[in-house]
A tleap script that builds the chain and sets N, CA, C and O, in Angstrom:
source leaprc.protein.ff14SB
mol = sequence {
  NMET LEU LEU GLY ARG VAL VAL GLY THR VAL
  TRP ALA THR ARG LYS ASP GLU ARG LEU GLU
  GLY VAL LYS LEU LEU ILE VAL GLN ALA VAL
  ASP ILE ALA GLY LYS ALA LEU ASP GLY PHE
  VAL ILE ALA VAL ASP SER VAL GLN ALA GLY
  PRO GLY GLU LEU VAL LEU VAL ALA GLN GLY
  SER SER ALA ARG GLN THR ALA ALA THR LYS
  ASP ARG PRO VAL ASP ALA VAL ILE MET ALA
  ILE VAL ASP ARG LEU ASP VAL VAL PRO ASP
  GLU GLN THR ARG LYS GLU PHE ASP ALA ARG
  ARG LYS PRO ILE GLU GLU ALA LEU LYS ARG
  VAL ARG GLU CTHR
}
set mol.1.N position { 0.848 -1.154 0.006 }
set mol.1.CA position { -0.002 -0.020 0.002 }
set mol.1.C position { 0.903 1.288 -0.027 }
set mol.1.O position { 2.072 1.286 0.356 }
set mol.2.N position { 0.313 2.280 -0.467 }
set mol.2.CA position { 0.948 3.519 -0.567 }
set mol.2.C position { 0.297 4.584 0.293 }
set mol.2.O position { -0.920 4.752 0.204 }
set mol.3.N position { 1.026 5.307 1.115 }
set mol.3.CA position { 0.554 6.417 1.910 }
set mol.3.C position { 0.710 7.673 0.999 }
set mol.3.O position { 1.786 7.945 0.467 }
set mol.4.N position { -0.395 8.410 0.849 }
set mol.4.CA position { -0.296 9.593 -0.010 }
set mol.4.C position { -1.246 10.720 0.329 }
set mol.4.O position { -2.110 10.572 1.193 }
set mol.5.N position { -1.089 11.856 -0.354 }
set mol.5.CA position { -2.027 12.938 -0.160 }
set mol.5.C position { -2.624 13.249 -1.521 }
set mol.5.O position { -1.975 13.259 -2.567 }
set mol.6.N position { -3.962 13.509 -1.408 }
set mol.6.CA position { -4.751 13.860 -2.653 }
set mol.6.C position { -4.278 15.240 -3.034 }
set mol.6.O position { -4.356 16.168 -2.229 }
set mol.7.N position { -3.763 15.398 -4.311 }
set mol.7.CA position { -3.330 16.720 -4.782 }
set mol.7.C position { -4.055 17.243 -5.955 }
set mol.7.O position { -3.868 18.400 -6.332 }
set mol.8.N position { -4.907 16.414 -6.573 }
set mol.8.CA position { -5.626 16.881 -7.717 }
set mol.8.C position { -6.559 15.851 -8.252 }
set mol.8.O position { -6.686 14.741 -7.736 }
set mol.9.N position { -7.227 16.269 -9.340 }
set mol.9.CA position { -8.222 15.481 -10.017 }
set mol.9.C position { -7.855 15.293 -11.438 }
set mol.9.O position { -7.267 16.197 -12.032 }
set mol.10.N position { -8.163 14.174 -12.028 }
set mol.10.CA position { -7.998 13.919 -13.487 }
set mol.10.C position { -9.412 13.954 -14.134 }
set mol.10.O position { -10.340 13.271 -13.701 }
set mol.11.N position { -9.510 14.740 -15.133 }
set mol.11.CA position { -10.749 14.817 -15.907 }
set mol.11.C position { -10.526 14.205 -17.224 }
set mol.11.O position { -9.600 14.596 -17.934 }
set mol.12.N position { -11.347 13.238 -17.600 }
set mol.12.CA position { -11.174 12.492 -18.882 }
set mol.12.C position { -12.603 12.196 -19.428 }
set mol.12.O position { -13.325 11.308 -18.976 }
set mol.13.N position { -12.926 13.014 -20.423 }
set mol.13.CA position { -14.335 12.857 -20.978 }
set mol.13.C position { -14.462 11.649 -21.913 }
set mol.13.O position { -15.537 11.075 -22.091 }
set mol.14.N position { -13.284 11.280 -22.518 }
set mol.14.CA position { -13.200 10.093 -23.392 }
set mol.14.C position { -12.372 9.023 -22.683 }
set mol.14.O position { -11.183 9.213 -22.429 }
set mol.15.N position { -12.981 7.953 -22.384 }
set mol.15.CA position { -12.266 6.839 -21.636 }
set mol.15.C position { -12.966 5.574 -21.902 }
set mol.15.O position { -14.046 5.544 -22.492 }
set mol.16.N position { -12.319 4.468 -21.444 }
set mol.16.CA position { -12.883 3.181 -21.519 }
set mol.16.C position { -14.266 3.158 -20.851 }
set mol.16.O position { -14.424 3.743 -19.779 }
set mol.17.N position { -15.197 2.550 -21.407 }
set mol.17.CA position { -16.566 2.619 -20.906 }
set mol.17.C position { -16.676 1.983 -19.493 }
set mol.17.O position { -17.622 2.284 -18.764 }
set mol.18.N position { -15.741 1.130 -19.111 }
set mol.18.CA position { -15.769 0.585 -17.824 }
set mol.18.C position { -15.327 1.553 -16.690 }
set mol.18.O position { -15.473 1.287 -15.497 }
set mol.19.N position { -14.780 2.684 -17.162 }
set mol.19.CA position { -14.362 3.752 -16.225 }
set mol.19.C position { -15.423 4.813 -16.096 }
set mol.19.O position { -15.216 5.777 -15.358 }
set mol.20.N position { -16.557 4.692 -16.776 }
set mol.20.CA position { -17.582 5.717 -16.650 }
set mol.20.C position { -18.019 5.705 -15.213 }
set mol.20.O position { -18.123 4.657 -14.577 }
set mol.21.N position { -18.279 6.931 -14.701 }
set mol.21.CA position { -18.755 7.085 -13.298 }
set mol.21.C position { -17.755 7.044 -12.219 }
set mol.21.O position { -18.121 7.288 -11.069 }
set mol.22.N position { -16.492 6.749 -12.486 }
set mol.22.CA position { -15.465 6.707 -11.431 }
set mol.22.C position { -14.742 7.986 -11.349 }
set mol.22.O position { -14.527 8.626 -12.378 }
set mol.23.N position { -14.336 8.418 -10.151 }
set mol.23.CA position { -13.589 9.619 -9.992 }
set mol.23.C position { -12.106 9.280 -9.924 }
set mol.23.O position { -11.720 8.390 -9.167 }
set mol.24.N position { -11.268 9.962 -10.690 }
set mol.24.CA position { -9.862 9.711 -10.728 }
set mol.24.C position { -9.103 10.863 -9.986 }
set mol.24.O position { -9.252 12.036 -10.331 }
set mol.25.N position { -8.308 10.501 -8.984 }
set mol.25.CA position { -7.559 11.501 -8.194 }
set mol.25.C position { -6.073 11.337 -8.373 }
set mol.25.O position { -5.587 10.232 -8.610 }
set mol.26.N position { -5.367 12.404 -8.264 }
set mol.26.CA position { -3.870 12.341 -8.338 }
set mol.26.C position { -3.452 12.290 -6.822 }
set mol.26.O position { -3.869 13.114 -6.008 }
set mol.27.N position { -2.625 11.293 -6.514 }
set mol.27.CA position { -2.167 11.050 -5.154 }
set mol.27.C position { -0.627 11.143 -5.091 }
set mol.27.O position { 0.094 10.347 -5.693 }
set mol.28.N position { -0.172 12.130 -4.350 }
set mol.28.CA position { 1.298 12.295 -4.139 }
set mol.28.C position { 1.734 11.396 -3.049 }
set mol.28.O position { 1.158 11.412 -1.961 }
set mol.29.N position { 2.772 10.579 -3.312 }
set mol.29.CA position { 3.301 9.739 -2.195 }
set mol.29.C position { 3.904 10.634 -1.108 }
set mol.29.O position { 4.521 11.660 -1.397 }
set mol.30.N position { 3.703 10.204 0.197 }
set mol.30.CA position { 4.314 10.952 1.297 }
set mol.30.C position { 4.954 9.964 2.253 }
set mol.30.O position { 4.671 8.766 2.231 }
set mol.31.N position { 5.831 10.507 3.096 }
set mol.31.CA position { 6.502 9.634 4.122 }
set mol.31.C position { 5.594 9.666 5.382 }
set mol.31.O position { 4.542 10.304 5.358 }
set mol.32.N position { 5.997 8.984 6.475 }
set mol.32.CA position { 5.122 8.953 7.595 }
set mol.32.C position { 5.011 10.248 8.332 }
set mol.32.O position { 4.157 10.354 9.213 }
set mol.33.N position { 5.827 11.269 8.032 }
set mol.33.CA position { 5.781 12.559 8.600 }
set mol.33.C position { 4.868 13.463 7.742 }
set mol.33.O position { 4.577 14.597 8.122 }
set mol.34.N position { 4.415 12.936 6.560 }
set mol.34.CA position { 3.551 13.660 5.681 }
set mol.34.C position { 4.360 14.494 4.651 }
set mol.34.O position { 3.802 15.302 3.909 }
set mol.35.N position { 5.642 14.275 4.635 }
set mol.35.CA position { 6.462 15.019 3.642 }
set mol.35.C position { 6.407 14.439 2.284 }
set mol.35.O position { 6.531 13.218 2.184 }
set mol.36.N position { 6.233 15.179 1.198 }
set mol.36.CA position { 6.022 14.683 -0.068 }
set mol.36.C position { 7.310 13.951 -0.582 }
set mol.36.O position { 8.434 14.419 -0.401 }
set mol.37.N position { 7.076 12.802 -1.220 }
set mol.37.CA position { 8.145 12.020 -1.823 }
set mol.37.C position { 8.036 12.135 -3.320 }
set mol.37.O position { 7.016 12.596 -3.833 }
set mol.38.N position { 9.073 11.722 -4.037 }
set mol.38.CA position { 9.007 11.645 -5.441 }
set mol.38.C position { 7.885 10.587 -5.837 }
set mol.38.O position { 7.750 9.558 -5.175 }
set mol.39.N position { 7.164 10.844 -6.827 }
set mol.39.CA position { 6.274 9.866 -7.328 }
set mol.39.C position { 4.765 10.142 -6.872 }
set mol.39.O position { 4.428 10.613 -5.786 }
set mol.40.N position { 3.959 9.771 -7.878 }
set mol.40.CA position { 2.505 9.921 -7.655 }
set mol.40.C position { 1.796 8.855 -8.399 }
set mol.40.O position { 2.395 8.186 -9.241 }
set mol.41.N position { 0.481 8.660 -8.111 }
set mol.41.CA position { -0.311 7.740 -8.821 }
set mol.41.C position { -1.613 8.348 -9.162 }
set mol.41.O position { -2.042 9.275 -8.476 }
set mol.42.N position { -2.270 7.892 -10.170 }
set mol.42.CA position { -3.616 8.230 -10.535 }
set mol.42.C position { -4.493 7.132 -9.958 }
set mol.42.O position { -4.303 5.982 -10.356 }
set mol.43.N position { -5.411 7.373 -9.079 }
set mol.43.CA position { -6.180 6.315 -8.411 }
set mol.43.C position { -7.577 6.610 -8.451 }
set mol.43.O position { -8.017 7.755 -8.345 }
set mol.44.N position { -8.366 5.458 -8.621 }
set mol.44.CA position { -9.830 5.533 -8.476 }
set mol.44.C position { -10.241 5.823 -7.084 }
set mol.44.O position { -9.717 5.181 -6.173 }
set mol.45.N position { -11.138 6.738 -6.831 }
set mol.45.CA position { -11.557 7.071 -5.509 }
set mol.45.C position { -12.782 6.252 -5.070 }
set mol.45.O position { -13.890 6.488 -5.551 }
set mol.46.N position { -12.590 5.335 -4.200 }
set mol.46.CA position { -13.685 4.478 -3.689 }
set mol.46.C position { -14.241 4.953 -2.407 }
set mol.46.O position { -15.209 4.367 -1.922 }
set mol.47.N position { -13.680 6.017 -1.794 }
set mol.47.CA position { -14.141 6.431 -0.455 }
set mol.47.C position { -14.460 7.972 -0.381 }
set mol.47.O position { -14.466 8.542 0.710 }
set mol.48.N position { -14.716 8.616 -1.513 }
set mol.48.CA position { -15.021 10.021 -1.541 }
set mol.48.C position { -13.965 10.926 -0.835 }
set mol.48.O position { -14.280 11.814 -0.043 }
set mol.49.N position { -12.721 10.632 -1.180 }
set mol.49.CA position { -11.626 11.519 -0.630 }
set mol.49.C position { -11.604 12.888 -1.296 }
set mol.49.O position { -12.070 13.047 -2.424 }
set mol.50.N position { -11.097 13.805 -0.641 }
set mol.50.CA position { -10.991 15.139 -1.131 }
set mol.50.C position { -9.593 15.669 -1.191 }
set mol.50.O position { -8.651 15.022 -0.734 }
set mol.51.N position { -9.446 16.900 -1.780 }
set mol.51.CA position { -8.064 17.489 -1.852 }
set mol.51.C position { -7.452 17.683 -0.465 }
set mol.51.O position { -8.115 18.080 0.493 }
set mol.52.N position { -6.154 17.383 -0.407 }
set mol.52.CA position { -5.409 17.475 0.845 }
set mol.52.C position { -5.558 16.374 1.845 }
set mol.52.O position { -4.879 16.389 2.872 }
set mol.53.N position { -6.420 15.414 1.590 }
set mol.53.CA position { -6.585 14.349 2.528 }
set mol.53.C position { -5.458 13.307 2.390 }
set mol.53.O position { -4.939 13.045 1.305 }
set mol.54.N position { -5.123 12.745 3.521 }
set mol.54.CA position { -4.163 11.658 3.635 }
set mol.54.C position { -4.923 10.370 3.372 }
set mol.54.O position { -5.946 10.096 3.999 }
set mol.55.N position { -4.398 9.565 2.416 }
set mol.55.CA position { -5.116 8.374 2.023 }
set mol.55.C position { -4.167 7.175 1.915 }
set mol.55.O position { -2.944 7.315 1.875 }
set mol.56.N position { -4.783 5.997 1.872 }
set mol.56.CA position { -4.059 4.724 1.621 }
set mol.56.C position { -4.514 4.263 0.195 }
set mol.56.O position { -5.704 4.258 -0.120 }
set mol.57.N position { -3.587 3.905 -0.587 }
set mol.57.CA position { -3.828 3.466 -1.990 }
set mol.57.C position { -3.348 2.037 -2.097 }
set mol.57.O position { -2.216 1.725 -1.730 }
set mol.58.N position { -4.239 1.139 -2.618 }
set mol.58.CA position { -3.782 -0.177 -3.011 }
set mol.58.C position { -3.507 -0.173 -4.423 }
set mol.58.O position { -4.178 0.535 -5.174 }
set mol.59.N position { -2.505 -0.961 -4.878 }
set mol.59.CA position { -2.107 -0.972 -6.225 }
set mol.59.C position { -2.038 -2.413 -6.758 }
set mol.59.O position { -2.093 -3.388 -6.008 }
set mol.60.N position { -1.911 -2.496 -8.118 }
set mol.60.CA position { -1.839 -3.822 -8.738 }
set mol.60.C position { -3.189 -4.539 -8.704 }
set mol.60.O position { -4.249 -3.912 -8.721 }
set mol.61.N position { -3.117 -5.890 -8.655 }
set mol.61.CA position { -4.417 -6.617 -8.655 }
set mol.61.C position { -5.242 -6.301 -7.416 }
set mol.61.O position { -6.470 -6.322 -7.502 }
set mol.62.N position { -4.690 -6.034 -6.368 }
set mol.62.CA position { -5.468 -5.598 -5.153 }
set mol.62.C position { -6.399 -4.372 -5.439 }
set mol.62.O position { -7.469 -4.237 -4.845 }
set mol.63.N position { -5.972 -3.541 -6.320 }
set mol.63.CA position { -6.757 -2.405 -6.687 }
set mol.63.C position { -8.072 -2.713 -7.278 }
set mol.63.O position { -8.968 -1.870 -7.285 }
set mol.64.N position { -8.224 -3.946 -7.796 }
set mol.64.CA position { -9.483 -4.335 -8.455 }
set mol.64.C position { -10.401 -5.175 -7.420 }
set mol.64.O position { -11.291 -5.919 -7.832 }
set mol.65.N position { -10.148 -5.018 -6.188 }
set mol.65.CA position { -10.814 -5.803 -5.173 }
set mol.65.C position { -12.002 -4.962 -4.539 }
set mol.65.O position { -12.792 -5.549 -3.799 }
set mol.66.N position { -12.145 -3.719 -4.778 }
set mol.66.CA position { -13.159 -2.959 -4.152 }
set mol.66.C position { -14.473 -2.953 -5.010 }
set mol.66.O position { -14.432 -3.288 -6.193 }
set mol.67.N position { -15.561 -2.594 -4.439 }
set mol.67.CA position { -16.871 -2.607 -5.141 }
set mol.67.C position { -16.802 -1.626 -6.342 }
set mol.67.O position { -17.370 -1.866 -7.408 }
set mol.68.N position { -16.076 -0.512 -6.108 }
set mol.68.CA position { -16.016 0.548 -7.126 }
set mol.68.C position { -15.060 0.112 -8.291 }
set mol.68.O position { -15.151 0.676 -9.381 }
set mol.69.N position { -14.205 -0.821 -8.089 }
set mol.69.CA position { -13.180 -1.136 -9.163 }
set mol.69.C position { -13.235 -2.585 -9.710 }
set mol.69.O position { -12.471 -2.955 -10.602 }
set mol.70.N position { -14.117 -3.352 -9.175 }
set mol.70.CA position { -14.253 -4.828 -9.646 }
set mol.70.C position { -14.441 -4.878 -11.133 }
set mol.70.O position { -15.361 -4.258 -11.668 }
set mol.71.N position { -13.612 -5.581 -11.790 }
set mol.71.CA position { -13.701 -5.792 -13.229 }
set mol.71.C position { -13.482 -4.536 -14.055 }
set mol.71.O position { -13.983 -4.413 -15.173 }
set mol.72.N position { -12.746 -3.632 -13.502 }
set mol.72.CA position { -12.443 -2.345 -14.251 }
set mol.72.C position { -10.954 -2.321 -14.460 }
set mol.72.O position { -10.211 -2.897 -13.665 }
set mol.73.N position { -10.472 -1.635 -15.564 }
set mol.73.CA position { -9.128 -1.564 -15.859 }
set mol.73.C position { -8.308 -0.567 -15.053 }
set mol.73.O position { -7.822 0.431 -15.586 }
set mol.74.N position { -8.166 -0.841 -13.798 }
set mol.74.CA position { -7.458 0.115 -12.873 }
set mol.74.C position { -6.266 -0.577 -12.199 }
set mol.74.O position { -6.232 -1.792 -12.002 }
set mol.75.N position { -5.288 0.281 -11.859 }
set mol.75.CA position { -4.084 -0.237 -11.233 }
set mol.75.C position { -3.881 0.372 -9.827 }
set mol.75.O position { -2.992 -0.036 -9.080 }
set mol.76.N position { -4.749 1.380 -9.488 }
set mol.76.CA position { -4.660 1.979 -8.117 }
set mol.76.C position { -5.989 2.456 -7.677 }
set mol.76.O position { -6.780 2.985 -8.458 }
set mol.77.N position { -6.240 2.255 -6.361 }
set mol.77.CA position { -7.532 2.693 -5.730 }
set mol.77.C position { -7.283 3.237 -4.435 }
set mol.77.O position { -6.506 2.700 -3.646 }
set mol.78.N position { -7.975 4.383 -4.167 }
set mol.78.CA position { -7.952 4.914 -2.850 }
set mol.78.C position { -8.994 4.184 -2.013 }
set mol.78.O position { -10.194 4.296 -2.265 }
set mol.79.N position { -8.528 3.433 -1.012 }
set mol.79.CA position { -9.433 2.557 -0.307 }
set mol.79.C position { -9.563 2.934 1.207 }
set mol.79.O position { -10.241 2.245 1.970 }
set mol.80.N position { -8.918 4.006 1.597 }
set mol.80.CA position { -9.051 4.498 2.974 }
set mol.80.C position { -8.628 5.903 3.055 }
set mol.80.O position { -7.707 6.322 2.354 }
set mol.81.N position { -9.278 6.657 3.897 }
set mol.81.CA position { -8.912 7.978 4.322 }
set mol.81.C position { -8.283 7.877 5.717 }
set mol.81.O position { -8.929 7.416 6.658 }
set mol.82.N position { -7.025 8.305 5.847 }
set mol.82.CA position { -6.306 8.096 7.097 }
set mol.82.C position { -6.737 9.250 8.102 }
set mol.82.O position { -6.627 10.441 7.808 }
set mol.83.N position { -7.208 8.818 9.241 }
set mol.83.CA position { -7.564 9.799 10.294 }
set mol.83.C position { -6.365 10.171 11.165 }
set mol.83.O position { -6.213 11.310 11.606 }
set mol.84.N position { -5.531 9.174 11.391 }
set mol.84.CA position { -4.381 9.329 12.330 }
set mol.84.C position { -3.388 8.273 12.055 }
set mol.84.O position { -3.704 7.155 11.650 }
set mol.85.N position { -2.076 8.691 12.306 }
set mol.85.CA position { -0.968 7.708 12.259 }
set mol.85.C position { -0.321 7.718 13.647 }
set mol.85.O position { 0.061 8.772 14.155 }
set mol.86.N position { -0.217 6.649 14.192 }
set mol.86.CA position { 0.572 6.520 15.457 }
set mol.86.C position { 1.956 5.931 15.137 }
set mol.86.O position { 2.096 4.753 14.812 }
set mol.87.N position { 2.935 6.772 15.241 }
set mol.87.CA position { 4.311 6.368 14.895 }
set mol.87.C position { 5.127 6.289 16.193 }
set mol.87.O position { 5.180 7.245 16.967 }
set mol.88.N position { 5.759 5.132 16.411 }
set mol.88.CA position { 6.520 4.937 17.607 }
set mol.88.C position { 7.981 5.429 17.329 }
set mol.88.O position { 8.571 5.031 16.325 }
set mol.89.N position { 8.531 6.242 18.161 }
set mol.89.CA position { 9.926 6.695 17.957 }
set mol.89.C position { 10.906 5.471 18.016 }
set mol.89.O position { 10.654 4.495 18.722 }
set mol.90.N position { 11.985 5.560 17.278 }
set mol.90.CA position { 12.980 4.479 17.210 }
set mol.90.C position { 13.397 3.922 18.534 }
set mol.90.O position { 13.372 2.707 18.729 }
set mol.91.N position { 13.772 4.757 19.432 }
set mol.91.CA position { 14.222 4.347 20.742 }
set mol.91.C position { 13.192 3.520 21.466 }
set mol.91.O position { 13.504 2.471 22.028 }
set mol.92.N position { 11.976 3.990 21.452 }
set mol.92.CA position { 10.858 3.277 22.118 }
set mol.92.C position { 10.699 1.884 21.427 }
set mol.92.O position { 10.572 0.863 22.102 }
set mol.93.N position { 10.711 1.875 20.097 }
set mol.93.CA position { 10.569 0.526 19.440 }
set mol.93.C position { 11.662 -0.396 19.824 }
set mol.93.O position { 11.380 -1.568 20.070 }
set mol.94.N position { 12.906 0.034 19.898 }
set mol.94.CA position { 13.954 -0.832 20.336 }
set mol.94.C position { 13.727 -1.332 21.712 }
set mol.94.O position { 13.836 -2.530 21.973 }
set mol.95.N position { 13.401 -0.406 22.633 }
set mol.95.CA position { 13.132 -0.898 23.999 }
set mol.95.C position { 12.003 -1.984 24.070 }
set mol.95.O position { 12.118 -2.988 24.773 }
set mol.96.N position { 10.943 -1.728 23.322 }
set mol.96.CA position { 9.769 -2.681 23.297 }
set mol.96.C position { 10.242 -4.058 22.709 }
set mol.96.O position { 9.864 -5.128 23.184 }
set mol.97.N position { 11.053 -3.960 21.695 }
set mol.97.CA position { 11.581 -5.207 21.050 }
set mol.97.C position { 12.407 -5.991 22.042 }
set mol.97.O position { 12.204 -7.190 22.235 }
set mol.98.N position { 13.353 -5.291 22.679 }
set mol.98.CA position { 14.270 -5.927 23.632 }
set mol.98.C position { 13.480 -6.536 24.767 }
set mol.98.O position { 13.804 -7.642 25.201 }
set mol.99.N position { 12.435 -5.850 25.278 }
set mol.99.CA position { 11.640 -6.462 26.367 }
set mol.99.C position { 10.858 -7.689 25.891 }
set mol.99.O position { 10.611 -8.580 26.704 }
set mol.100.N position { 10.478 -7.780 24.689 }
set mol.100.CA position { 9.879 -9.033 24.179 }
set mol.100.C position { 10.846 -10.062 23.820 }
set mol.100.O position { 10.547 -11.243 23.993 }
set mol.101.N position { 12.022 -9.715 23.318 }
set mol.101.CA position { 13.045 -10.666 22.920 }
set mol.101.C position { 13.600 -11.496 24.066 }
set mol.101.O position { 13.849 -12.687 23.882 }
set mol.102.N position { 13.795 -10.935 25.200 }
set mol.102.CA position { 14.389 -11.632 26.316 }
set mol.102.C position { 13.694 -12.915 26.723 }
set mol.102.O position { 14.336 -13.960 26.825 }
set mol.103.N position { 12.320 -12.850 26.970 }
set mol.103.CA position { 11.589 -14.026 27.371 }
set mol.103.C position { 11.631 -15.094 26.226 }
set mol.103.O position { 11.676 -16.297 26.486 }
set mol.104.N position { 11.616 -14.630 25.012 }
set mol.104.CA position { 11.647 -15.563 23.874 }
set mol.104.C position { 12.984 -16.310 23.818 }
set mol.104.O position { 13.007 -17.525 23.626 }
set mol.105.N position { 14.103 -15.578 23.987 }
set mol.105.CA position { 15.430 -16.163 23.966 }
set mol.105.C position { 15.605 -17.121 25.192 }
set mol.105.O position { 16.251 -18.163 25.073 }
set mol.106.N position { 15.044 -16.766 26.319 }
set mol.106.CA position { 15.089 -17.690 27.428 }
set mol.106.C position { 14.345 -19.003 27.169 }
set mol.106.O position { 14.837 -20.084 27.491 }
set mol.107.N position { 13.105 -18.884 26.559 }
set mol.107.CA position { 12.343 -20.068 26.232 }
set mol.107.C position { 13.045 -20.952 25.235 }
set mol.107.O position { 13.029 -22.177 25.359 }
set mol.108.N position { 13.676 -20.323 24.221 }
set mol.108.CA position { 14.395 -21.105 23.213 }
set mol.108.C position { 15.606 -21.833 23.834 }
set mol.108.O position { 15.955 -22.946 23.441 }
set mol.109.N position { 16.214 -21.178 24.792 }
set mol.109.CA position { 17.448 -21.830 25.486 }
set mol.109.C position { 16.956 -23.009 26.309 }
set mol.109.O position { 17.643 -24.028 26.376 }
set mol.110.N position { 15.750 -22.902 26.958 }
set mol.110.CA position { 15.231 -24.102 27.673 }
set mol.110.C position { 14.880 -25.245 26.719 }
set mol.110.O position { 15.098 -26.413 27.043 }
set mol.111.N position { 14.340 -24.917 25.553 }
set mol.111.CA position { 14.051 -25.975 24.575 }
set mol.111.C position { 15.256 -26.634 24.092 }
set mol.111.O position { 15.292 -27.856 23.951 }
set mol.112.N position { 16.288 -25.841 23.820 }
set mol.112.CA position { 17.585 -26.467 23.353 }
set mol.112.C position { 18.139 -27.348 24.402 }
set mol.112.O position { 18.722 -28.374 24.051 }
set mol.113.N position { 18.014 -27.045 25.684 }
set mol.113.CA position { 18.574 -27.801 26.786 }
set mol.113.C position { 17.874 -29.138 27.021 }
set mol.113.O position { 18.419 -30.063 27.623 }
set mol.114.N position { 16.660 -29.195 26.524 }
set mol.114.CA position { 15.852 -30.501 26.712 }
set mol.114.C position { 16.126 -31.471 25.659 }
set mol.114.O position { 15.561 -32.565 25.664 }
savepdb mol mol.pdb
quit
């Protein structure tokens, strides 16, 4: 999946008939801090996203799994509007990992000893 921000709309009056009635949005890829990255996708909007919203985009064959995109010639779909991201700082992640790792290592040591 791609995390991105809606930055525009694509208007196409002449298109494949299977695309009639779908809204196409331009989604700029962003990092977890919301900073724009290189790259963008044109995605079918299945959740009524709007300009400036942070969204999740599914691509490839997964993009054809929503009700709005089933059996349509699409490669990207906006399938969620992000309300919030909870990002754990690196130091906290390391401490939590170390706390979980110790009991697992001890259990593996006991298994090896038997």
